[in-house]
Backbone bond lengths (Angstrom), bond angles and torsions (degrees), N, CA, C in turn:
res aa  C-N    CA-C-N  psi(-1)  N-CA   C-N-CA  omega(-1)  CA-C   N-CA-C  phi
1 G - - - 1.471 - - 1.507 111.37 -
2 Q 1.264 114.77 -171.54 1.470 121.95 -175.34 1.527 110.74 -114.95
3 Q 1.312 115.40 41.44 1.505 122.45 -174.23 1.500 115.30 -44.96
4 H 1.316 117.45 -48.95 1.474 120.09 -169.94 1.523 115.53 -100.73
5 G 1.329 115.89 12.83 1.450 117.60 177.65 1.498 114.70 -65.86
6 L 1.351 117.73 174.09 1.474 119.82 179.54 1.522 106.77 -127.25
7 V 1.337 113.71 124.52 1.480 120.17 169.26 1.491 108.16 -115.52
8 A 1.327 116.48 110.07 1.468 120.49 179.31 1.523 108.82 -92.13
9 V 1.327 116.36 124.10 1.481 120.75 -176.28 1.537 108.43 -119.05
10 D 1.349 113.35 152.73 1.462 119.62 175.57 1.531 111.40 -84.81
11 G 1.317 116.04 -170.89 1.499 118.58 -177.78 1.527 113.94 -66.66
12 D 1.307 117.57 -14.32 1.451 121.13 177.12 1.511 112.36 -98.49
13 G 1.325 117.13 2.56 1.475 121.00 -178.66 1.473 114.63 80.71
14 V 1.319 117.36 18.14 1.459 121.72 -178.66 1.536 108.88 -98.67
15 P 1.292 118.77 128.40 1.503 119.97 179.49 1.554 111.69 -55.24
16 V 1.320 115.15 137.61 1.452 119.80 177.79 1.511 113.81 -90.48
17 R 1.314 116.13 -8.47 1.481 122.34 178.33 1.537 107.26 -166.47
18 P 1.331 117.72 166.86 1.467 119.26 174.63 1.544 109.53 -57.94
19 C 1.278 115.16 152.55 1.450 122.95 177.16 1.536 111.31 -61.71
20 K 1.333 116.61 138.24 1.516 121.09 168.78 1.505 107.09 -90.66
21 L 1.272 118.98 112.96 1.480 123.18 -177.50 1.511 111.02 -74.20
22 W 1.361 116.28 160.67 1.502 121.76 179.73 1.459 112.09 -57.28
23 C 1.344 118.30 -30.69 1.481 120.40 -173.94 1.528 111.67 -85.01
24 D 1.308 118.73 -0.20 1.447 123.03 176.63 1.571 105.94 -79.87
25 T 1.333 113.89 113.34 1.478 116.79 -177.61 1.522 110.62 -103.71
26 E 1.265 119.84 22.88 1.464 124.52 -179.90 1.543 110.78 -60.05
27 S 1.320 114.77 -21.32 1.491 120.65 -175.30 1.541 112.37 -96.60
28 R 1.319 117.63 29.81 1.468 124.93 -179.14 1.548 109.56 -55.94
29 A 1.313 116.96 -49.01 1.440 120.84 -176.04 1.548 110.16 -64.10
30 E 1.369 117.06 -40.91 1.459 120.35 -179.65 1.499 108.24 -67.71
31 A 1.347 121.30 -36.59 1.446 123.19 177.91 1.532 110.15 -63.34
32 A 1.271 117.63 -42.39 1.475 121.97 179.32 1.566 109.44 -63.77
33 E 1.294 115.18 -43.41 1.482 119.65 178.68 1.504 111.84 -63.92
34 L 1.297 117.44 -42.38 1.490 120.82 -178.77 1.566 108.16 -70.87
35 S 1.311 117.00 -36.13 1.462 120.99 176.24 1.550 111.29 -56.82
36 A 1.320 113.42 -46.37 1.482 120.22 178.78 1.531 110.46 -63.85
37 A 1.310 114.93 -43.78 1.484 120.02 -174.72 1.556 111.09 -68.14
38 Y 1.354 117.40 -40.95 1.466 120.65 -174.62 1.523 112.11 -94.01
39 G 1.330 117.54 -14.77 1.481 119.78 179.01 1.499 116.59 80.52
40 W 1.335 115.64 19.12 1.503 119.58 174.20 1.534 107.18 -141.60
41 A 1.310 112.89 152.97 1.478 119.82 -179.31 1.517 112.01 -67.87
42 M 1.271 118.43 126.06 1.470 122.59 177.62 1.537 108.67 -122.40
43 A 1.307 114.78 122.59 1.461 118.46 179.34 1.524 109.09 -78.04
44 A 1.313 116.87 156.16 1.460 121.40 -179.55 1.516 110.98 -66.56
45 G 1.360 117.40 -13.74 1.465 119.17 178.63 1.513 114.07 -75.79
46 F 1.331 117.36 -14.75 1.467 119.09 -179.44 1.509 111.49 -73.46
47 T 1.335 116.37 154.18 1.418 121.51 -173.85 1.518 113.90 -69.10
48 A 1.292 119.16 -35.02 1.468 121.73 -177.47 1.536 112.85 -56.95
49 S 1.354 114.98 -41.17 1.445 116.80 177.78 1.528 113.29 -67.15
50 K 1.303 115.88 -31.05 1.423 120.03 -179.54 1.536 110.36 -71.96
51 A 1.352 116.06 -35.97 1.471 121.60 177.72 1.514 108.95 -64.94
52 L 1.312 119.12 -44.61 1.499 120.52 176.47 1.506 111.47 -63.87
53 W 1.299 117.11 -40.44 1.485 122.67 176.49 1.532 109.73 -56.11
54 L 1.369 114.06 -48.93 1.452 120.11 -178.41 1.535 110.70 -60.07
55 K 1.335 116.52 -46.10 1.489 120.40 178.88 1.543 110.81 -57.99
56 R 1.274 117.49 -40.06 1.497 120.86 -175.60 1.580 113.38 -82.52
57 N 1.298 115.50 -32.96 1.496 118.71 -171.41 1.527 112.94 -105.61
58 E 1.287 118.21 -19.17 1.491 121.91 -179.94 1.541 108.38 -136.34
59 A 1.295 115.69 60.51 1.463 119.91 -174.73 1.533 111.88 -54.43
60 H 1.327 116.44 -37.34 1.461 120.09 -179.99 1.509 110.41 -61.62
61 N 1.312 117.41 -37.86 1.481 119.26 179.43 1.577 109.82 -76.46
62 W 1.286 115.54 -37.86 1.479 120.97 -179.77 1.518 108.56 -60.97
63 E 1.348 119.54 -41.95 1.444 123.24 -179.81 1.501 111.58 -63.97
64 R 1.337 119.12 -29.81 1.464 123.13 177.97 1.524 112.93 -80.50
65 T 1.356 116.01 -19.24 1.487 121.86 -174.07 1.499 110.36 -72.39
66 R 1.304 117.54 129.02 1.443 124.83 174.91 1.519 111.98 -111.74
67 T 1.315 116.96 -26.41 1.446 124.17 -178.04 1.524 110.98 -143.14
68 V 1.324 117.59 137.28 1.442 122.37 171.50 1.483 107.35 -108.14
69 L 1.320 115.92 127.29 1.502 122.21 -177.88 1.491 109.57 -124.54
70 L 1.342 115.12 154.46 1.430 122.31 167.65 1.524 105.70 -78.34
71 P 1.341 119.70 153.17 1.485 121.26 -174.70 1.541 112.20 -54.44
72 H 1.245 120.73 -46.06 1.502 121.35 -179.57 1.528 111.40 -67.84
73 N 1.281 117.97 -29.69 1.479 121.48 174.54 1.516 110.16 -68.85
74 Y 1.354 116.33 -35.67 1.472 118.07 175.45 1.518 110.75 -63.89
75 V 1.365 115.93 -40.45 1.468 118.43 177.96 1.510 109.70 -59.47
76 N 1.333 116.75 -43.55 1.457 120.53 177.13 1.540 112.02 -61.59
77 L 1.315 119.42 -39.00 1.431 122.58 173.66 1.515 110.37 -61.17
78 W 1.287 117.05 -48.36 1.468 121.21 -179.76 1.520 113.30 -60.67
79 L 1.333 114.63 -40.54 1.484 118.66 -179.29 1.506 115.45 -77.70
80 C 1.378 117.11 -38.75 1.463 124.13 -169.32 1.545 113.21 -112.44
81 G 1.355 117.23 -15.52 1.458 117.32 -175.29 1.454 117.70 77.38
82 V 1.344 116.67 12.73 1.463 121.36 -177.91 1.534 110.37 -127.10
83 A 1.324 117.61 124.81 1.454 121.75 174.81 1.515 110.11 -88.18
84 S 1.334 117.89 116.33 1.420 123.04 -178.82 1.509 111.38 -154.21
85 A 1.300 113.92 164.26 1.499 121.90 175.61 1.474 108.01 -152.60
86 E 1.303 116.29 151.39 1.461 119.52 174.92 1.539 107.23 -96.83
87 A 1.354 116.09 163.16 1.432 120.47 -170.97 1.503 115.44 -60.47
88 G 1.352 118.75 -36.86 1.473 120.27 177.17 1.532 111.42 -61.12
89 D 1.317 115.21 -41.30 1.475 117.77 179.36 1.489 111.49 -71.11
90 A 1.338 115.37 -41.02 1.496 119.21 -179.12 1.540 111.67 -63.09
91 S 1.342 117.18 -31.48 1.463 119.47 176.64 1.500 112.69 -60.14
92 G 1.354 117.70 -26.80 1.431 122.10 -179.40 1.489 113.29 -71.67
93 V 1.311 118.65 -7.32 1.465 122.27 177.43 1.528 108.52 -67.44
94 G 1.361 114.94 -32.24 1.485 120.54 177.22 1.515 115.12 107.26
95 V 1.340 119.06 -6.62 1.463 120.00 -179.41 1.492 114.47 -129.72
96 L 1.352 118.20 9.94 1.442 121.14 -177.57 1.557 105.65 -76.05
97 A 1.314 115.92 134.62 1.441 119.72 178.42 1.528 108.30 -144.74
98 E 1.287 118.21 150.44 1.491 121.29 176.46 1.531 109.54 -71.20
99 V 1.309 112.59 140.50 1.461 121.92 176.65 1.471 109.74 -122.11
100 D 1.321 116.59 126.50 1.477 119.52 177.83 1.535 112.41 -79.30
């Protein structure tokens, strides 16, 4: 599947660019930076590195982005009109942590 891909959508739920799939490793530098910042290893396949890559490399698309979804969550949005994710999927973004 496409668990860790990134679908950036605008305020109307319309994608602002084609999906960045989990196997897109263009965000290697961002993954290394986030790994250092958070203190754990993050692979370039995780969604957080792709979001940072988008902000830095496609600022015009980042500015239009209101929500970042995983691909299957985008399908749910498209089918049901609700943007949501469950905790197991959200953990695949790469930065979800428990807060007391």
